[in-house]
N, C-alpha and C positions, 0 to 999 in steps of 0.2 A: 595076085591080090589075096588078102587074108580076111578071115571073119573078125579079126581083131579090129579092123576098121570100123565095122558095124558095132562093136562092143564100145569103141571110143565114143560114139555118139549116143549110146543108150542112156546115159544120165541126163541128156537134155530135156527140159521141160517141154512138153507138147502143148502148144497154145490152140490147137484145133478143138472144135466142138466134137464131143465124144460120139454122137451120132453120124458125123460125117467122116469117121476114120475108116478107110478101107485097109490101110496099111499101117504099121507101126512106123513112127517118125524115123528111125535109123534105116529102114527100108527104103523109104522115100529119099532120104539124103544120099544113100548108096547109088540109087537109080540117077539122081541129078548129077552127081559127080561123075559117074561113068558116062552119062549121055554127053555132058558138057566136053569131057575129054575126048569123047567121040565126034565132036564138032557140032552137036546140037546147039541151036542158038536161039531157040524159043521153046514155049511150053508144048506146043504141037510136035516139034521135033523130038523133044524129051519123051513124050508119051508114045511116039512111034518107034523110038529106040527101045522103050520098055517092051513094047509088044514084039519087036523084031528079036530082041535078046533075052527073052523071058527065060528060056531054058537054061541060057549061061548065067542069068542073075540068080536063078535058083540054086546054084552051086554055092552061093554065099548067104542067101536068106531064103525063107519058105515061100513068100509072095502067095499065100494061099487063096486069096480072093479072086484070082484071075481066071 
């Protein structure tokens, strides 16, 4: 995987309310893509994937609030 994938999503407009943002939108998108490819099939499974693979995900993005 390449950091270029994250950069690809950087120009997207983030519709979330500023005070509710824990992670930049490209990091959220990266997590969702990886989790779904890893067979996560709902938001709870995506969250669990994020917790389980956090150190691996940090190879591609900082995920500083965890």
